LOMARPA-867098 format. One line per field, with one value per residue: residue number from 1; x, y, z of N, C-alpha, C in turn. Coordinates in pm, whole numbers. Atoms other than C-alpha are relative to their C-alpha. Last residue first. Example, Ala and Ser with C-alpha at 12.3 -4.5 7.8 and 13.67 -1.06 7.14 Angstrom:
! residues 2
seq = 2,1
n_xx = -82,89
n_yy = -119,-119
n_zz = -6,0
ca_xx = 1367,1230
ca_yy = -106,-450
ca_zz = 714,780
c_xx = -77,90
c_yy = 109,120
c_zz = 73,0
//
This chain:
! residues 287
seq = 287,286,285,284,283,282,281,280,279,278,277,276,275,274,273,272,271,270,269,268,267,266,265,264,263,262,261,260,259,258,257,256,255,254,253,252,251,250,249,248,247,246,245,244,243,242,241,240,239,238,237,236,235,234,233,232,231,230,229,228,227,226,225,224,223,222,221,220,219,218,217,216,215,214,213,212,211,210,209,208,207,206,205,204,203,202,201,200,199,198,197,196,195,194,193,192,191,190,189,188,187,186,185,184,183,182,181,180,179,178,177,176,175,174,173,172,171,170,169,168,167,166,165,164,163,162,161,160,159,158,157,156,155,154,153,152,151,150,149,148,147,146,145,144,143,142,141,140,139,138,137,136,135,134,133,132,131,130,129,128,127,126,125,124,123,122,121,120,119,118,117,116,115,114,113,112,111,110,109,108,107,106,105,104,103,102,101,100,99,98,97,96,95,94,93,92,91,90,89,88,87,86,85,84,83,82,81,80,79,78,77,76,75,74,73,72,71,70,69,68,67,66,65,64,63,62,61,60,59,58,57,56,55,54,53,52,51,50,49,48,47,46,45,44,43,42,41,40,39,38,37,36,35,34,33,32,31,30,29,28,27,26,25,24,23,22,21,20,19,18,17,16,15,14,13,12,11,10,9,8,7,6,5,4,3,2,1
n_xx = 52,79,31,127,23,138,86,112,-49,-17,-141,-72,28,-79,-139,-9,10,-128,-96,29,-40,-146,-63,46,-3,126,100,76,115,20,132,-8,111,-29,25,-128,-59,103,-4,-113,-28,-109,-48,-2,61,144,65,-9,73,143,40,4,119,116,-8,63,141,15,108,3,-130,-1,76,-66,-119,25,-22,-142,-4,-124,8,-55,-101,-114,-89,-119,18,44,125,106,17,67,143,54,-1,106,128,5,23,137,88,-11,65,145,49,67,146,53,129,-3,-77,-141,-37,-18,-123,-114,-3,-52,-144,-64,12,-101,-131,-19,-6,-111,35,-95,-22,-98,-74,-63,-106,-27,-130,7,-60,105,41,-17,23,139,-25,91,73,90,47,109,127,-19,-55,-139,-56,-144,-69,-140,-43,-36,110,56,111,114,61,44,130,106,-35,-53,61,-72,-121,40,49,-114,-79,-86,-142,-81,-142,-76,-34,93,140,14,-4,127,103,-10,49,144,64,2,87,137,32,14,126,51,126,-15,31,-119,-85,-117,-127,-20,-132,-14,-76,-46,-35,-30,25,-74,37,9,136,67,141,42,-79,48,129,-27,-64,105,83,-75,-9,135,15,86,116,-26,-104,-76,-49,-144,-77,28,-52,-19,-33,-32,8,-107,-102,-128,-80,58,32,65,-12,123,-6,135,-4,115,-11,88,-39,54,127,77,131,74,139,79,112,45,93,-29,110,3,67,-86,-3,7,-120,-80,-65,-140,-64,-143,-9,-81,-123,-59,-140,-74,-131,-100,-81,-105,-30,-135,-3
n_yy = 108,99,119,61,131,43,-73,84,86,-75,11,-116,-116,4,-29,-142,-74,13,-84,-140,-28,9,-124,-84,-132,-43,104,-18,90,44,46,69,-13,-84,-142,-61,88,65,-59,24,-115,26,135,86,131,-7,-74,74,127,-30,-45,116,78,-70,22,130,-18,28,-88,-120,-66,-62,-125,-89,-60,-99,-136,-25,-43,9,119,-31,-105,52,-93,-32,-132,16,76,-94,-96,68,6,-135,-40,72,-60,-133,19,46,-114,-92,63,-11,98,119,0,125,30,115,-31,4,141,54,-57,71,135,-17,-23,130,75,-49,42,144,64,95,128,58,-94,-106,-29,-131,-22,-143,-56,-119,-123,-100,-79,-143,-56,0,10,-68,104,-38,127,51,-55,-144,-25,42,-24,11,107,10,-122,17,-23,122,44,-88,18,139,17,28,108,-54,-131,-98,-45,-94,-121,-65,-72,90,-12,83,-20,126,43,-53,32,145,56,-33,81,138,8,-23,122,97,-55,22,140,10,-65,61,68,141,21,29,106,-38,36,-51,40,-93,53,-107,30,-131,-28,-117,-129,-98,-36,-94,26,132,99,-3,70,143,42,7,117,120,3,30,145,50,78,119,-25,122,19,-6,8,-111,18,-129,11,-126,2,72,-88,35,-112,-52,103,-76,59,-15,50,0,1,53,-29,-110,-136,-87,-60,-88,-20,-112,25,-107,59,-61,88,48,-14,-134,-88,-23,105,-56,10,121,20,38,1,26,18,120,-20,106,-31,53,51,-30,105,-60,83,-4,-13
n_zz = -87,70,-79,37,-59,-22,94,43,107,125,39,-54,85,123,-33,-32,127,69,-72,33,138,8,-44,-108,64,61,-22,-123,-7,-138,-46,-130,-95,-115,10,33,103,80,134,87,86,93,-25,117,-21,24,-107,-126,11,1,-134,-89,36,-56,-144,-27,-37,-142,-47,85,-16,-131,6,94,-62,-104,48,26,139,77,83,132,7,76,68,-78,-58,-140,4,37,-108,-111,29,-6,-140,-70,38,-59,-143,-16,25,-113,-115,17,95,-51,-11,53,-63,-88,-121,36,10,-136,-56,57,-59,-135,14,20,-124,-93,51,-20,130,9,62,94,110,-24,122,-17,98,16,38,83,-52,22,-116,18,-134,-42,-144,-94,-71,-109,-53,85,-44,7,132,14,133,0,72,-41,-68,-140,-93,-57,84,-22,-132,-12,63,-98,-92,-124,-22,83,-67,-104,66,64,-102,-76,29,-88,25,-11,136,100,-30,-13,135,65,-67,47,138,-5,-48,109,104,-42,29,145,39,123,-28,-32,-142,-78,53,79,-62,-135,-50,-112,-111,-88,-138,-56,-141,-45,61,-108,-37,89,26,-44,75,139,8,-12,125,101,-27,36,146,47,6,-106,44,78,99,30,137,18,-123,-90,-136,-67,-142,-66,-145,-66,-56,63,48,125,98,108,134,76,138,58,146,75,143,36,-35,104,-38,88,-60,57,-37,-61,-71,-125,-68,-135,-94,-55,96,115,100,134,82,-26,129,-5,132,-10,-145,-24,-76,-84,-27,-114,39,-102,-60,-82,-116,-55,-145
ca_xx = -11113,-10891,-10741,-10566,-10289,-10151,-9843,-9644,-9303,-9447,-9587,-9924,-10104,-9929,-10073,-10426,-10387,-10266,-10571,-10803,-10637,-10661,-11021,-11167,-11129,-11040,-10750,-10504,-10227,-9976,-9844,-9561,-9542,-9201,-9194,-9034,-9334,-9568,-9298,-9370,-9621,-9790,-10027,-10084,-10152,-10099,-9755,-9627,-9750,-9637,-9292,-9255,-9347,-9089,-8824,-8946,-8863,-8495,-8506,-8185,-8118,-8487,-8487,-8205,-8341,-8686,-8594,-8543,-8893,-8969,-9265,-9200,-9425,-9603,-9852,-10121,-10473,-10458,-10445,-10179,-9954,-10015,-9930,-9590,-9510,-9618,-9401,-9094,-9158,-9193,-8872,-8682,-8811,-8722,-8368,-8275,-8027,-7653,-7500,-7133,-7073,-7181,-7524,-7557,-7493,-7755,-8016,-7925,-7971,-8312,-8421,-8286,-8491,-8803,-8781,-8888,-9101,-9059,-9317,-9436,-9761,-9901,-10147,-10352,-10488,-10774,-10754,-10923,-10619,-10625,-10574,-10626,-10304,-10357,-10044,-9890,-9590,-9557,-9358,-9014,-9028,-9240,-9564,-9768,-10121,-10382,-10724,-10822,-11012,-10714,-10656,-10448,-10210,-10140,-10130,-9854,-9548,-9699,-9845,-9602,-9742,-10084,-9939,-9733,-10027,-10228,-10499,-10864,-11120,-11465,-11638,-11824,-11670,-11316,-11343,-11450,-11155,-10919,-11041,-10998,-10654,-10539,-10637,-10481,-10153,-10150,-10219,-9952,-9904,-9533,-9553,-9370,-9669,-9899,-10242,-10587,-10664,-11029,-11011,-11277,-11334,-11507,-11484,-11518,-11673,-11495,-11585,-11259,-11061,-10687,-10535,-10819,-10737,-10372,-10477,-10717,-10442,-10200,-10456,-10532,-10157,-10129,-9835,-9608,-9680,-10011,-10146,-10337,-10708,-10896,-10777,-10983,-10950,-11116,-11127,-11181,-11510,-11770,-12066,-12346,-12177,-12012,-11924,-11905,-11645,-11583,-11258,-11250,-10963,-11084,-10922,-11014,-10784,-10506,-10233,-9915,-9684,-9353,-9069,-8829,-8622,-8463,-8444,-8118,-8158,-7894,-8102,-8041,-8123,-8367,-8529,-8759,-9090,-9339,-9686,-9632,-9917,-10174,-10417,-10751,-10958,-11329,-11523,-11807,-12019,-12182,-12496
ca_yy = 184,442,761,1033,1277,1571,1782,1681,1852,2146,1916,2043,1802,1513,1611,1626,1286,1144,1282,1135,793,791,920,636,461,134,-75,166,124,396,458,665,775,805,529,184,50,214,287,199,177,-77,-82,292,431,802,804,529,686,1036,908,710,1018,1227,970,982,1354,1256,1239,1098,843,758,699,443,281,245,80,-263,-259,-424,-295,-47,-143,-479,-384,-637,-654,-1031,-987,-718,-960,-1235,-1002,-923,-1290,-1391,-1121,-1240,-1603,-1506,-1300,-1585,-1834,-1600,-1565,-1241,-998,-975,-631,-639,-298,-416,-492,-131,-13,-249,-105,248,143,0,335,525,309,351,730,854,1166,1461,1683,1398,1202,1040,751,653,303,136,-219,-554,-782,-1017,-1385,-1509,-1434,-1499,-1611,-1387,-1432,-1104,-915,-969,-1328,-1307,-1148,-1274,-1147,-936,-807,-1070,-972,-929,-614,-458,-754,-757,-377,-339,-364,-163,-208,-488,-682,-701,-859,-1106,-1185,-1268,-1027,-1132,-891,-1044,-724,-604,-799,-800,-440,-336,-518,-369,-15,-53,-208,86,336,110,104,482,473,212,321,397,777,847,1016,1227,1100,1248,1208,1212,1035,1110,872,885,537,438,95,-233,-470,-656,-816,-853,-561,-343,-450,-348,-5,35,-51,197,478,401,385,754,848,1120,1360,1325,1647,1628,1705,1622,1404,1388,1078,1050,748,826,922,755,781,530,307,589,414,656,565,750,660,757,813,803,466,101,-108,-351,-519,-668,-893,-872,-1098,-982,-1092,-794,-701,-654,-959,-1150,-1109,-888,-1060,-1071,-729,-745,-565,-592,-444,-322,-77,-82,132,46,270,310,293,517,389,616,530
ca_zz = 1159,986,1123,926,1003,806,726,1035,1075,1272,1544,1671,1438,1615,1952,1812,1649,1981,2162,1899,1926,2305,2297,2094,1763,1931,2062,1907,1649,1558,1209,1063,699,529,271,273,459,714,971,1332,1612,1838,2134,2141,2487,2428,2592,2361,2039,2137,2231,1910,1707,1894,1809,1450,1456,1455,1077,926,1199,1211,835,856,1172,1007,680,833,983,1316,1520,1800,2091,2093,2363,2445,2301,2248,1869,1919,2107,1850,1561,1712,1780,1430,1276,1468,1375,1008,1015,1179,922,636,769,939,788,864,900,796,644,299,445,559,202,62,299,186,-175,-81,62,-237,-473,-258,-232,109,143,379,550,769,726,1040,1009,1315,1277,1459,1590,1556,1522,1221,1293,935,752,381,191,-70,-300,-493,-231,-380,-258,55,171,467,437,614,508,252,-63,-296,-505,-228,-223,-597,-620,-362,-588,-869,-1216,-1300,-1007,-1171,-1484,-1278,-1049,-1363,-1470,-1463,-1604,-1566,-1689,-1379,-1091,-1231,-1349,-999,-840,-1099,-1028,-652,-703,-917,-648,-384,-575,-565,-191,-119,244,205,228,-98,-261,-46,64,4,-368,-477,-812,-1074,-1363,-1702,-1847,-2212,-2238,-2156,-2438,-2491,-2210,-2135,-2325,-2195,-1839,-1879,-2009,-1716,-1469,-1626,-1610,-1246,-1175,-1265,-1483,-1348,-1063,-883,-731,-403,-402,-719,-1003,-1322,-1538,-1878,-2108,-2473,-2622,-2842,-2610,-2559,-2300,-2104,-1777,-1480,-1222,-894,-715,-349,-104,257,315,325,543,459,666,524,726,547,437,174,-123,-293,-661,-851,-1076,-876,-563,-261,64,354,380,683,711,997,1028,674,636,363,165,6,-223,-156,-481,-599,-887,-1142,-1340
c_xx = 11,-43,-94,-20,-131,-1,-146,-89,-110,53,21,149,67,-24,86,144,14,0,138,98,-23,50,153,90,-36,18,-135,-111,-66,-132,3,-140,20,-108,17,-14,140,56,-92,-13,122,20,114,57,-9,-69,-153,-78,-1,-83,-148,-48,-13,-128,-115,9,-71,-143,-29,-102,4,132,3,-72,71,127,-5,28,145,-16,115,8,43,111,115,95,116,-22,-59,-136,-115,-22,-77,-152,-60,-9,-116,-134,-15,-34,-146,-94,5,-72,-152,-24,-52,-151,-58,-128,-6,90,149,44,24,131,123,6,64,152,66,-3,113,138,36,-7,123,-56,101,21,97,92,50,120,-3,141,-22,46,-110,-41,28,-25,-134,37,-90,-69,-80,-56,-119,-129,36,40,146,48,149,64,148,68,44,-109,-63,-121,-128,-71,-54,-135,-114,18,58,-60,79,122,-39,-42,120,73,77,146,80,146,87,25,-93,-145,-15,-6,-136,-105,2,-60,-151,-73,-14,-102,-144,-34,-22,-127,-63,-129,10,-24,122,78,118,143,29,125,18,68,44,20,38,-39,96,-33,-12,-136,-55,-141,-48,79,-50,-128,30,58,-109,-83,72,-1,-141,-19,-77,-127,30,100,76,39,148,78,-28,43,28,30,43,-22,111,103,131,83,-41,-30,-80,20,-137,10,-143,27,-115,19,-107,8,-47,-122,-73,-140,-78,-138,-73,-100,-37,-108,40,-115,-13,-62,92,20,-22,130,103,52,149,56,142,12,74,106,54,140,74,132,88,72,116,13,145
c_yy = -134,-109,-89,-124,-54,-132,-44,81,-91,-84,68,-3,126,125,1,40,149,77,-6,95,147,31,-5,118,108,139,36,-105,11,-75,-31,-45,-89,3,70,150,46,-97,-79,73,-32,122,-41,-136,-87,-135,3,70,-74,-128,30,40,-123,-79,67,-37,-133,20,-34,102,132,71,73,134,99,57,103,139,38,36,-3,-128,30,103,-73,87,43,135,-16,-68,96,95,-65,0,140,40,-66,67,135,-20,-38,119,91,-58,19,-100,-128,-5,-125,-30,-112,28,-14,-146,-52,50,-76,-132,19,14,-137,-78,45,-45,-148,-71,-89,-130,-51,85,116,24,143,12,151,52,114,131,99,75,150,64,24,-28,67,-122,27,-133,-55,74,147,11,-43,19,3,-118,-2,125,-10,34,-130,-37,83,-22,-141,-31,-40,-110,68,141,102,58,106,130,73,80,-100,9,-80,16,-126,-56,36,-40,-152,-59,24,-89,-145,-12,15,-128,-98,57,-32,-141,-7,64,-61,-74,-146,-28,-20,-123,36,-13,69,-41,110,-65,126,-20,145,32,111,135,93,38,107,-36,-141,-97,-4,-81,-150,-46,-17,-126,-126,-12,-41,-150,-56,-74,-130,33,-132,-31,13,-19,126,-27,139,-26,135,-3,-86,103,-50,112,59,-96,81,-61,16,-36,-12,9,-71,44,101,145,88,55,107,7,125,-53,115,-91,63,-97,-60,26,144,96,37,-112,69,-5,-111,-24,-28,-3,-35,-12,-133,59,-110,59,-52,-64,56,-111,65,-95,-6
c_zz = -69,96,-77,86,-55,76,12,-95,-56,-115,-136,-33,53,-85,-125,33,24,-131,-68,69,-34,-140,-12,32,100,-58,-60,9,137,6,148,37,122,106,134,-13,-26,-104,-91,-132,-86,-87,-95,37,-123,11,-16,111,134,-3,8,140,89,-28,73,148,25,49,146,50,-76,29,135,-8,-92,63,113,-52,-29,-147,-100,-82,-143,-15,-68,-82,89,68,140,-1,-30,118,115,-21,17,146,73,-29,71,148,19,-16,122,120,-14,-113,63,21,-65,75,103,120,-35,-4,142,60,-50,75,137,-16,-11,131,94,-47,17,-134,0,-57,-102,-125,25,-119,12,-94,11,-27,-99,62,-37,127,-2,137,69,146,102,59,128,50,-74,39,-8,-147,0,-144,31,-72,36,55,146,102,51,-86,14,133,19,-62,93,102,123,14,-79,70,103,-69,-60,108,85,-45,101,-42,-2,-139,-115,22,3,-141,-63,64,-49,-140,5,42,-115,-97,38,-44,-151,-51,-126,28,41,146,90,-48,-89,51,134,77,104,120,73,150,31,144,44,-63,118,59,-93,-47,30,-88,-143,-11,3,-134,-104,21,-47,-152,-43,-16,117,-35,-75,-110,-11,-144,-30,129,80,143,54,146,56,150,55,46,-58,-60,-135,-115,-102,-138,-64,-147,-51,-149,-73,-145,-38,46,-116,73,-80,60,-39,37,68,69,134,46,136,97,52,-100,-116,-101,-133,-78,18,-142,18,-142,38,152,-1,92,91,11,123,-43,109,76,74,118,50
//
């Protein structure tokens, strides 16, 4: 019997890069928010067949190794007795968008393997699959992330809002994005402390929780991308004029998000306006 899994994605409601570490990674503070997307992973265990694992990807092409394959390999190293799996992945979102779609594919598989075969990877093992897999494999919807993103604490006052995701024609490479951050720091920009970043995130989340406008949400990558791609100014204008309560950059990637009180006419009108922009390749809305 086949099982169909919804794959989660995330936005960084806020994202502050605090400092570069001696090991080359960066300490950060972020308020992560998860919803279940339109990407689907279909799994068919082959108990009676002596075959290898199969993964067929439909929709958008995935370049390089798929995180689903890596997650299954890690699970097999942890637990014996997982049968051969024939899998189909319905891929909707482009790479480099910052919503953690690839990580969400892996997280969906790991969650199913945990429930079905008692697979339990450590946070370190899960984190090696991808920066967002640890959060997306958890059950809670929102979390504070610190360290390099692996230290998670559930955030319980989750706003009830719908997302509009806007995917531009360009992608953002994570390594290049962090290199640009480092360059700004060398020019005398001083980052927030963790306490300041946490207070800022709490204030933004509180406004949204009360149904009040928070506006442009803080993300240290956003000014750098907005300087390079002036279309983000247009995106901000559409979000504000359509009645969004908050908007910003999804993470270190290129996708833009806008938050609405419900899944109603304001969100649909904004989506229609975005699709008329020649730099937008697609939009998606999630409740």
